[in-house]
MARLO-828773 format. One record per atom (N, C-alpha, C): residue number from 0; x, y, z; residue in one letter; atom name. Coordinates in nm, 4 decimals. Each point is the difference from the previous one (the first is absolute). Last residue first. Example, Ala and Ser with C-alpha at 12.3 -4.5 7.8 and 13.67 -1.06 7.14 Angstrom:
<1; <1.2850; -0.2250; 0.7080>; 'S'; 'N'> <1; <0.0820; 0.1190; 0.0060>; 'S'; 'CA'> <1; <-0.0770; 0.1090; 0.0730>; 'S'; 'C'> <0; <0.0290; -0.5720; -0.0070>; 'A'; 'N'> <0; <-0.0890; 0.1190; 0.0000>; 'A'; 'CA'> <0; <0.0900; 0.1200; 0.0000>; 'A'; 'C'> 
END
This chain:
<109; <8.6049; -1.3034; 0.9816>; 'X'; 'N'> <109; <0.0460; -0.1310; 0.0451>; 'X'; 'CA'> <109; <0.1237; 0.0143; 0.0750>; 'X'; 'C'> <108; <-0.1321; 0.3778; -0.3695>; 'X'; 'N'> <108; <-0.0704; -0.0694; 0.1086>; 'X'; 'CA'> <108; <0.0638; -0.1343; 0.0283>; 'X'; 'C'> <107; <0.1138; 0.3176; -0.3539>; 'X'; 'N'> <107; <0.0765; 0.0142; 0.1244>; 'X'; 'CA'> <107; <-0.0658; -0.0730; 0.1163>; 'X'; 'C'> <106; <-0.1455; 0.0708; -0.4788>; 'X'; 'N'> <106; <0.0838; -0.1157; 0.0246>; 'X'; 'CA'> <106; <0.0833; 0.0075; 0.1272>; 'X'; 'C'> <105; <-0.3496; 0.3015; -0.1894>; 'X'; 'N'> <105; <0.1359; 0.0299; -0.0444>; 'X'; 'CA'> <105; <0.0973; -0.1136; 0.0283>; 'X'; 'C'> <104; <-0.4560; -0.0258; 0.1377>; 'X'; 'N'> <104; <-0.0028; 0.0196; -0.1441>; 'X'; 'CA'> <104; <0.1400; 0.0262; -0.0559>; 'X'; 'C'> <103; <-0.0535; -0.0341; 0.4651>; 'X'; 'N'> <103; <-0.0264; -0.1304; -0.0607>; 'X'; 'CA'> <103; <0.0032; 0.0126; -0.1526>; 'X'; 'C'> <102; <0.0348; 0.3923; 0.2518>; 'X'; 'N'> <102; <0.1231; -0.0783; 0.0120>; 'X'; 'CA'> <102; <-0.0166; -0.1391; -0.0609>; 'X'; 'C'> <101; <-0.3773; 0.2851; 0.0148>; 'X'; 'N'> <101; <0.1016; 0.0529; -0.0918>; 'X'; 'CA'> <101; <0.1276; -0.0825; 0.0061>; 'X'; 'C'> <100; <-0.3459; -0.0976; 0.3042>; 'X'; 'N'> <100; <-0.0409; -0.0381; -0.1346>; 'X'; 'CA'> <100; <0.1049; 0.0448; -0.1020>; 'X'; 'C'> <99; <0.0594; 0.1339; 0.4409>; 'X'; 'N'> <99; <0.0206; -0.1446; -0.0103>; 'X'; 'CA'> <99; <-0.0355; -0.0479; -0.1399>; 'X'; 'C'> <98; <-0.0856; 0.4479; 0.1036>; 'X'; 'N'> <98; <0.1439; -0.0231; -0.0123>; 'X'; 'CA'> <98; <0.0313; -0.1490; -0.0108>; 'X'; 'C'> <97; <-0.4520; 0.1285; 0.0656>; 'X'; 'N'> <97; <0.0480; 0.0465; -0.1300>; 'X'; 'CA'> <97; <0.1493; -0.0275; -0.0170>; 'X'; 'C'> <96; <-0.2000; -0.0977; 0.4162>; 'X'; 'N'> <96; <-0.0528; -0.0904; -0.1022>; 'X'; 'CA'> <96; <0.0555; 0.0388; -0.1360>; 'X'; 'C'> <95; <0.1025; 0.2807; 0.3544>; 'X'; 'N'> <95; <0.0673; -0.1277; 0.0194>; 'X'; 'CA'> <95; <-0.0430; -0.0990; -0.1075>; 'X'; 'C'> <94; <-0.2167; 0.4100; 0.0214>; 'X'; 'N'> <94; <0.1346; 0.0175; -0.0538>; 'X'; 'CA'> <94; <0.0783; -0.1300; 0.0118>; 'X'; 'C'> <93; <-0.4392; 0.0528; 0.1871>; 'X'; 'N'> <93; <0.0035; -0.0414; -0.1398>; 'X'; 'CA'> <93; <0.1398; 0.0131; -0.0597>; 'X'; 'C'> <92; <-0.1772; -0.0751; 0.5225>; 'X'; 'N'> <92; <0.0834; 0.0817; -0.0862>; 'X'; 'CA'> <92; <0.0051; -0.0542; -0.1426>; 'X'; 'C'> <91; <-0.4113; -0.0253; 0.3877>; 'X'; 'N'> <91; <0.1274; -0.0610; -0.0347>; 'X'; 'CA'> <91; <0.0669; 0.0735; -0.1150>; 'X'; 'C'> <90; <-0.4235; 0.1358; 0.1985>; 'X'; 'N'> <90; <0.0866; -0.0284; 0.1139>; 'X'; 'CA'> <90; <0.1331; -0.0625; -0.0398>; 'X'; 'C'> <89; <-0.3726; 0.1035; -0.2960>; 'X'; 'N'> <89; <0.0691; 0.1230; 0.0398>; 'X'; 'CA'> <89; <0.0997; -0.0242; 0.1124>; 'X'; 'C'> <88; <-0.2957; -0.3434; -0.1515>; 'X'; 'N'> <88; <0.1138; 0.0189; -0.0899>; 'X'; 'CA'> <88; <0.0798; 0.1241; 0.0394>; 'X'; 'C'> <87; <-0.4092; -0.0982; 0.2228>; 'X'; 'N'> <87; <0.1059; -0.0921; 0.0388>; 'X'; 'CA'> <87; <0.1266; 0.0223; -0.0817>; 'X'; 'C'> <86; <-0.3903; 0.2431; -0.1068>; 'X'; 'N'> <86; <0.0461; 0.0399; 0.1335>; 'X'; 'CA'> <86; <0.1170; -0.0861; 0.0447>; 'X'; 'C'> <85; <-0.2077; -0.1162; -0.4031>; 'X'; 'N'> <85; <0.0736; 0.1252; -0.0138>; 'X'; 'CA'> <85; <0.0529; 0.0488; 0.1348>; 'X'; 'C'> <84; <-0.2775; -0.3804; -0.0043>; 'X'; 'N'> <84; <0.1285; -0.0301; -0.0625>; 'X'; 'CA'> <84; <0.0838; 0.1271; -0.0113>; 'X'; 'C'> <83; <-0.4407; 0.0418; 0.1563>; 'X'; 'N'> <83; <0.0840; -0.0678; 0.0994>; 'X'; 'CA'> <83; <0.1393; -0.0277; -0.0564>; 'X'; 'C'> <82; <-0.3199; 0.1802; -0.2942>; 'X'; 'N'> <82; <0.0352; 0.0988; 0.1033>; 'X'; 'CA'> <82; <0.0922; -0.0623; 0.1058>; 'X'; 'C'> <81; <-0.1810; -0.2842; -0.3431>; 'X'; 'N'> <81; <0.1022; 0.0934; -0.0471>; 'X'; 'CA'> <81; <0.0443; 0.0978; 0.1081>; 'X'; 'C'> <80; <-0.1591; -0.5011; 0.0681>; 'X'; 'N'> <80; <-0.0728; 0.1267; 0.0035>; 'X'; 'CA'> <80; <0.1046; 0.1082; -0.0252>; 'X'; 'C'> <79; <-0.0041; -0.5441; -0.1510>; 'X'; 'N'> <79; <0.0627; 0.1115; 0.0689>; 'X'; 'CA'> <79; <-0.0956; 0.1181; -0.0021>; 'X'; 'C'> <78; <0.0013; -0.5880; -0.0614>; 'X'; 'N'> <78; <-0.0449; 0.1329; -0.0385>; 'X'; 'CA'> <78; <0.0683; 0.1042; 0.0877>; 'X'; 'C'> <77; <0.0024; -0.5660; -0.1647>; 'X'; 'N'> <77; <0.0614; 0.1060; 0.0802>; 'X'; 'CA'> <77; <-0.0459; 0.1346; -0.0547>; 'X'; 'C'> <76; <-0.2093; -0.5433; -0.0001>; 'X'; 'N'> <76; <0.0465; 0.1181; -0.0725>; 'X'; 'CA'> <76; <0.0527; 0.1059; 0.0963>; 'X'; 'C'> <75; <-0.2278; -0.4289; 0.0908>; 'X'; 'N'> <75; <0.1392; -0.0232; -0.0368>; 'X'; 'CA'> <75; <0.0612; 0.1193; -0.0728>; 'X'; 'C'> <74; <-0.3934; 0.0839; 0.3192>; 'X'; 'N'> <74; <0.0141; -0.1362; -0.0500>; 'X'; 'CA'> <74; <0.1476; -0.0224; -0.0349>; 'X'; 'C'> <73; <0.0148; 0.4337; 0.1002>; 'X'; 'N'> <73; <-0.1399; -0.0382; -0.0115>; 'X'; 'CA'> <73; <0.0009; -0.1322; -0.0752>; 'X'; 'C'> <72; <0.3727; 0.3391; 0.2751>; 'X'; 'N'> <72; <-0.0278; -0.1212; -0.0764>; 'X'; 'CA'> <72; <-0.1499; -0.0268; 0.0048>; 'X'; 'C'> <71; <0.3409; 0.4579; 0.0473>; 'X'; 'N'> <71; <-0.1119; -0.0782; 0.0520>; 'X'; 'CA'> <71; <-0.0170; -0.1225; -0.0886>; 'X'; 'C'> <70; <0.4207; 0.3833; 0.1427>; 'X'; 'N'> <70; <-0.0847; -0.0657; -0.0986>; 'X'; 'CA'> <70; <-0.1077; -0.0792; 0.0702>; 'X'; 'C'> <69; <0.4404; 0.4005; 0.0596>; 'X'; 'N'> <69; <-0.1101; -0.0802; 0.0563>; 'X'; 'CA'> <69; <-0.0844; -0.0594; -0.1121>; 'X'; 'C'> <68; <0.5422; 0.1262; -0.0065>; 'X'; 'N'> <68; <-0.1324; 0.0433; -0.0451>; 'X'; 'CA'> <68; <-0.1069; -0.0906; 0.0611>; 'X'; 'C'> <67; <0.4515; -0.0583; 0.1239>; 'X'; 'N'> <67; <0.0063; 0.1409; -0.0410>; 'X'; 'CA'> <67; <-0.1345; 0.0523; -0.0470>; 'X'; 'C'> <66; <0.1724; -0.4509; 0.1599>; 'X'; 'N'> <66; <-0.0932; 0.0785; 0.0815>; 'X'; 'CA'> <66; <-0.0011; 0.1465; -0.0370>; 'X'; 'C'> <65; <0.2396; -0.3914; -0.2005>; 'X'; 'N'> <65; <0.0756; 0.0841; 0.0933>; 'X'; 'CA'> <65; <-0.0906; 0.0832; 0.0904>; 'X'; 'C'> <64; <-0.1911; -0.2709; -0.3408>; 'X'; 'N'> <64; <0.0722; -0.0887; 0.0912>; 'X'; 'CA'> <64; <0.0751; 0.0794; 0.1063>; 'X'; 'C'> <63; <-0.2179; 0.2376; -0.3465>; 'X'; 'N'> <63; <-0.0981; -0.0658; 0.0863>; 'X'; 'CA'> <63; <0.0708; -0.0844; 0.1059>; 'X'; 'C'> <62; <0.2636; 0.1977; -0.3282>; 'X'; 'N'> <62; <-0.0507; 0.1030; 0.0898>; 'X'; 'CA'> <62; <-0.1018; -0.0592; 0.0963>; 'X'; 'C'> <61; <0.1592; -0.2805; -0.3367>; 'X'; 'N'> <61; <0.1062; 0.0290; 0.0989>; 'X'; 'CA'> <61; <-0.0472; 0.1035; 0.1007>; 'X'; 'C'> <60; <-0.2829; -0.0962; -0.3624>; 'X'; 'N'> <60; <0.0038; -0.1129; 0.0933>; 'X'; 'CA'> <60; <0.1077; 0.0200; 0.1067>; 'X'; 'C'> <59; <-0.0261; 0.3172; -0.3454>; 'X'; 'N'> <59; <-0.1191; 0.0098; 0.0852>; 'X'; 'CA'> <59; <-0.0002; -0.1123; 0.1031>; 'X'; 'C'> <58; <0.3371; -0.0153; -0.3236>; 'X'; 'N'> <58; <0.0214; 0.1121; 0.0934>; 'X'; 'CA'> <58; <-0.1180; 0.0141; 0.0952>; 'X'; 'C'> <57; <-0.0382; -0.3115; -0.3471>; 'X'; 'N'> <57; <0.0971; -0.0471; 0.0991>; 'X'; 'CA'> <57; <0.0250; 0.1089; 0.1044>; 'X'; 'C'> <56; <-0.2612; 0.0976; -0.3765>; 'X'; 'N'> <56; <-0.0762; -0.0773; 0.0994>; 'X'; 'CA'> <56; <0.0926; -0.0478; 0.1116>; 'X'; 'C'> <55; <0.1661; 0.4385; -0.2531>; 'X'; 'N'> <55; <-0.0403; -0.1369; -0.0355>; 'X'; 'CA'> <55; <-0.0822; -0.0640; 0.1118>; 'X'; 'C'> <54; <-0.0026; 0.5398; -0.1083>; 'X'; 'N'> <54; <0.0937; -0.1004; 0.0503>; 'X'; 'CA'> <54; <-0.0519; -0.1376; -0.0377>; 'X'; 'C'> <53; <-0.2056; 0.4674; -0.0256>; 'X'; 'N'> <53; <0.0906; -0.0373; -0.1087>; 'X'; 'CA'> <53; <0.1131; -0.0892; 0.0502>; 'X'; 'C'> <52; <-0.4024; 0.1849; 0.2325>; 'X'; 'N'> <52; <0.1367; 0.0320; 0.0428>; 'X'; 'CA'> <52; <0.1048; -0.0286; -0.1077>; 'X'; 'C'> <51; <-0.4638; -0.0800; -0.0958>; 'X'; 'N'> <51; <0.0014; 0.1286; 0.0691>; 'X'; 'CA'> <51; <0.1430; 0.0417; 0.0353>; 'X'; 'C'> <50; <-0.0839; -0.4281; -0.1905>; 'X'; 'N'> <50; <-0.0150; 0.1071; -0.0981>; 'X'; 'CA'> <50; <0.0102; 0.1367; 0.0657>; 'X'; 'C'> <49; <0.0057; -0.3739; 0.2796>; 'X'; 'N'> <49; <0.1192; -0.0030; -0.0867>; 'X'; 'CA'> <49; <-0.0046; 0.1136; -0.1015>; 'X'; 'C'> <48; <-0.3789; -0.0697; 0.2665>; 'X'; 'N'> <48; <0.1071; 0.0620; 0.0766>; 'X'; 'CA'> <48; <0.1305; 0.0029; -0.0796>; 'X'; 'C'> <47; <-0.3711; -0.2241; -0.1849>; 'X'; 'N'> <47; <-0.0268; 0.1436; 0.0080>; 'X'; 'CA'> <47; <0.1132; 0.0730; 0.0708>; 'X'; 'C'> <46; <0.0165; -0.4694; -0.0098>; 'X'; 'N'> <46; <0.0243; 0.0543; -0.1332>; 'X'; 'CA'> <46; <-0.0207; 0.1518; -0.0010>; 'X'; 'C'> <45; <-0.1104; -0.2389; 0.3871>; 'X'; 'N'> <45; <0.1457; 0.0081; -0.0147>; 'X'; 'CA'> <45; <0.0335; 0.0633; -0.1348>; 'X'; 'C'> <44; <-0.4689; 0.1489; 0.1654>; 'X'; 'N'> <44; <0.0646; -0.1304; -0.0100>; 'X'; 'CA'> <44; <0.1512; 0.0198; -0.0078>; 'X'; 'C'> <43; <-0.3799; 0.3262; 0.2442>; 'X'; 'N'> <43; <0.0891; -0.0179; -0.1138>; 'X'; 'CA'> <43; <0.0589; -0.1398; 0.0034>; 'X'; 'C'> <42; <-0.4532; 0.2946; 0.2051>; 'X'; 'N'> <42; <0.0945; -0.1094; 0.0187>; 'X'; 'CA'> <42; <0.0801; -0.0180; -0.1279>; 'X'; 'C'> <41; <-0.2662; 0.4411; 0.2327>; 'X'; 'N'> <41; <0.0173; -0.0861; -0.1168>; 'X'; 'CA'> <41; <0.1046; -0.1064; 0.0311>; 'X'; 'C'> <40; <-0.3302; 0.2398; 0.3689>; 'X'; 'N'> <40; <0.1306; 0.0077; -0.0638>; 'X'; 'CA'> <40; <0.0101; -0.0982; -0.1163>; 'X'; 'C'> <39; <-0.4712; 0.2228; 0.1296>; 'X'; 'N'> <39; <0.0896; -0.1027; 0.0537>; 'X'; 'CA'> <39; <0.1343; 0.0053; -0.0720>; 'X'; 'C'> <38; <-0.2901; 0.4451; 0.0596>; 'X'; 'N'> <38; <0.0062; -0.1171; -0.0875>; 'X'; 'CA'> <38; <0.0921; -0.1042; 0.0626>; 'X'; 'C'> <37; <-0.2748; 0.3473; 0.3077>; 'X'; 'N'> <37; <0.1201; -0.0073; -0.0829>; 'X'; 'CA'> <37; <-0.0010; -0.1280; -0.0827>; 'X'; 'C'> <36; <-0.4515; 0.2515; 0.1459>; 'X'; 'N'> <36; <0.0926; -0.1015; 0.0478>; 'X'; 'CA'> <36; <0.1241; 0.0002; -0.0879>; 'X'; 'C'> <35; <-0.3397; 0.4281; 0.1104>; 'X'; 'N'> <35; <0.0371; -0.1040; -0.0970>; 'X'; 'CA'> <35; <0.1029; -0.0956; 0.0588>; 'X'; 'C'> <34; <-0.3886; 0.2623; 0.2527>; 'X'; 'N'> <34; <0.1453; 0.0084; -0.0084>; 'X'; 'CA'> <34; <0.0428; -0.1100; -0.0957>; 'X'; 'C'> <33; <-0.4818; 0.2679; 0.1599>; 'X'; 'N'> <33; <0.0668; -0.0934; -0.0896>; 'X'; 'CA'> <33; <0.1500; 0.0272; -0.0035>; 'X'; 'C'> <32; <-0.3897; 0.2108; 0.2298>; 'X'; 'N'> <32; <0.1118; -0.0542; 0.0760>; 'X'; 'CA'> <32; <0.0797; -0.0978; -0.0848>; 'X'; 'C'> <31; <-0.3565; 0.4422; -0.0902>; 'X'; 'N'> <31; <0.0506; -0.1309; -0.0400>; 'X'; 'CA'> <31; <0.1214; -0.0400; 0.0831>; 'X'; 'C'> <30; <-0.2635; 0.4175; -0.0060>; 'X'; 'N'> <30; <-0.0182; -0.0942; 0.1090>; 'X'; 'CA'> <30; <0.0635; -0.1355; -0.0292>; 'X'; 'C'> <29; <-0.0008; 0.3489; -0.3262>; 'X'; 'N'> <29; <0.0722; 0.0505; 0.1165>; 'X'; 'CA'> <29; <-0.0052; -0.0992; 0.1158>; 'X'; 'C'> <28; <-0.2459; -0.0876; -0.3940>; 'X'; 'N'> <28; <0.1427; -0.0188; -0.0258>; 'X'; 'CA'> <28; <0.0846; 0.0520; 0.1156>; 'X'; 'C'> <27; <-0.4694; 0.0550; 0.0144>; 'X'; 'N'> <27; <0.0342; -0.1420; 0.0132>; 'X'; 'CA'> <27; <0.1483; -0.0236; -0.0271>; 'X'; 'C'> <26; <-0.1673; 0.4357; -0.0555>; 'X'; 'N'> <26; <-0.0081; -0.0393; 0.1414>; 'X'; 'CA'> <26; <0.0418; -0.1456; 0.0157>; 'X'; 'C'> <25; <-0.0333; 0.1726; -0.4369>; 'X'; 'N'> <25; <0.1162; 0.0569; 0.0691>; 'X'; 'CA'> <25; <0.0001; -0.0374; 0.1481>; 'X'; 'C'> <24; <-0.3691; -0.1380; -0.2614>; 'X'; 'N'> <24; <0.1224; -0.0663; -0.0477>; 'X'; 'CA'> <24; <0.1207; 0.0539; 0.0751>; 'X'; 'C'> <23; <-0.4154; 0.2019; 0.0787>; 'X'; 'N'> <23; <0.0044; -0.1344; 0.0578>; 'X'; 'CA'> <23; <0.1259; -0.0746; -0.0416>; 'X'; 'C'> <22; <-0.0778; 0.4235; -0.1909>; 'X'; 'N'> <22; <0.0272; 0.0136; 0.1441>; 'X'; 'CA'> <22; <0.0110; -0.1368; 0.0656>; 'X'; 'C'> <21; <-0.1301; 0.0163; -0.4520>; 'X'; 'N'> <21; <0.1435; 0.0305; 0.0141>; 'X'; 'CA'> <21; <0.0383; 0.0184; 0.1461>; 'X'; 'C'> <20; <-0.4564; -0.0708; -0.0984>; 'X'; 'N'> <20; <0.0791; -0.1196; -0.0317>; 'X'; 'CA'> <20; <0.1487; 0.0276; 0.0185>; 'X'; 'C'> <19; <-0.2949; 0.3623; 0.0502>; 'X'; 'N'> <19; <-0.0189; -0.0971; 0.1081>; 'X'; 'CA'> <19; <0.0843; -0.1250; -0.0228>; 'X'; 'C'> <18; <-0.0051; 0.3272; -0.3415>; 'X'; 'N'> <18; <0.0702; 0.0491; 0.1189>; 'X'; 'CA'> <18; <-0.0117; -0.0980; 0.1172>; 'X'; 'C'> <17; <-0.2452; -0.0915; -0.3924>; 'X'; 'N'> <17; <0.1438; -0.0145; -0.0264>; 'X'; 'CA'> <17; <0.0804; 0.0451; 0.1215>; 'X'; 'C'> <16; <-0.4662; 0.0667; 0.0136>; 'X'; 'N'> <16; <0.0346; -0.1421; 0.0055>; 'X'; 'CA'> <16; <0.1506; -0.0229; -0.0195>; 'X'; 'C'> <15; <-0.1643; 0.4394; -0.0533>; 'X'; 'N'> <15; <-0.0133; -0.0403; 0.1394>; 'X'; 'CA'> <15; <0.0390; -0.1468; 0.0173>; 'X'; 'C'> <14; <-0.0228; 0.1735; -0.4358>; 'X'; 'N'> <14; <0.1159; 0.0554; 0.0713>; 'X'; 'CA'> <14; <-0.0007; -0.0434; 0.1468>; 'X'; 'C'> <13; <-0.3730; -0.1139; -0.2605>; 'X'; 'N'> <13; <0.1165; -0.0779; -0.0418>; 'X'; 'CA'> <13; <0.1247; 0.0480; 0.0739>; 'X'; 'C'> <12; <-0.3936; 0.2421; 0.0639>; 'X'; 'N'> <12; <-0.0119; -0.1317; 0.0637>; 'X'; 'CA'> <12; <0.1204; -0.0884; -0.0334>; 'X'; 'C'> <11; <-0.0403; 0.4221; -0.2096>; 'X'; 'N'> <11; <0.0326; 0.0169; 0.1417>; 'X'; 'CA'> <11; <-0.0069; -0.1333; 0.0750>; 'X'; 'C'> <10; <-0.1316; 0.0173; -0.4628>; 'X'; 'N'> <10; <0.1444; 0.0227; 0.0179>; 'X'; 'CA'> <10; <0.0382; 0.0089; 0.1473>; 'X'; 'C'> <9; <-0.4402; -0.2796; -0.1046>; 'X'; 'N'> <9; <0.0484; 0.1280; -0.0498>; 'X'; 'CA'> <9; <0.1473; 0.0172; 0.0382>; 'X'; 'C'> <8; <-0.2836; -0.4672; -0.1051>; 'X'; 'N'> <8; <0.0615; 0.0849; 0.1020>; 'X'; 'CA'> <8; <0.0414; 0.1314; -0.0635>; 'X'; 'C'> <7; <-0.3076; -0.4847; -0.0808>; 'X'; 'N'> <7; <0.0319; 0.1317; -0.0541>; 'X'; 'CA'> <7; <0.0512; 0.0859; 0.1144>; 'X'; 'C'> <6; <-0.0483; -0.5542; -0.1268>; 'X'; 'N'> <6; <-0.0043; 0.1026; 0.1030>; 'X'; 'CA'> <6; <0.0411; 0.1311; -0.0647>; 'X'; 'C'> <5; <-0.1757; -0.5365; -0.1278>; 'X'; 'N'> <5; <0.0467; 0.1283; -0.0501>; 'X'; 'CA'> <5; <-0.0185; 0.1027; 0.1101>; 'X'; 'C'> <4; <0.0326; -0.5646; -0.0743>; 'X'; 'N'> <4; <-0.0406; 0.1081; 0.0880>; 'X'; 'CA'> <4; <0.0602; 0.1277; -0.0552>; 'X'; 'C'> <3; <-0.1247; -0.5476; -0.1519>; 'X'; 'N'> <3; <0.0717; 0.1243; -0.0258>; 'X'; 'CA'> <3; <-0.0561; 0.1077; 0.0910>; 'X'; 'C'> <2; <0.0263; -0.5668; -0.0166>; 'X'; 'N'> <2; <-0.0740; 0.1180; 0.0416>; 'X'; 'CA'> <2; <0.0869; 0.1210; -0.0248>; 'X'; 'C'> <1; <-0.0533; -0.5631; -0.1329>; 'X'; 'N'> <1; <0.0759; 0.1239; -0.0118>; 'X'; 'CA'> <1; <-0.0877; 0.1159; 0.0410>; 'X'; 'C'> <0; <0.0174; -0.5591; 0.0722>; 'X'; 'N'> <0; <-0.0842; 0.1167; 0.0000>; 'X'; 'CA'> <0; <0.0890; 0.1235; 0.0000>; 'X'; 'C'> 
END
C-alpha cells in the first residue's frame, strides 16, 4: 500500500524547521562522548620486516635469537608489531652491524 502525503509549507516555516534541526544536530554533537578507538597494531611477517629494514631473513632470525627484536608466535607463524620493533631497534647499534657487514664483504671477516 503506497500512501502519498503532500505538505505545504511557507518560507518562514521551512526556515524554522531547518533552524530547529541544525540546533539539535549541534547539541547532539557537543554531547557526544564518542572517542574513536585506536586501530589495532599492524602485524608484520618476517618477509615484511626484511623488506622494511632491507636485510636478509637470516639477519631477522639472528635479531630474534639475540633478543634484539620482540616477536609474537601465532600457531607456527612469527609476527612483529612495527612500533615495538622500532623501539627495540633504537636500543642497539647499527654501526656495529654495518661495519661487520662491510668487513665480511671486503673479506676481512673471520
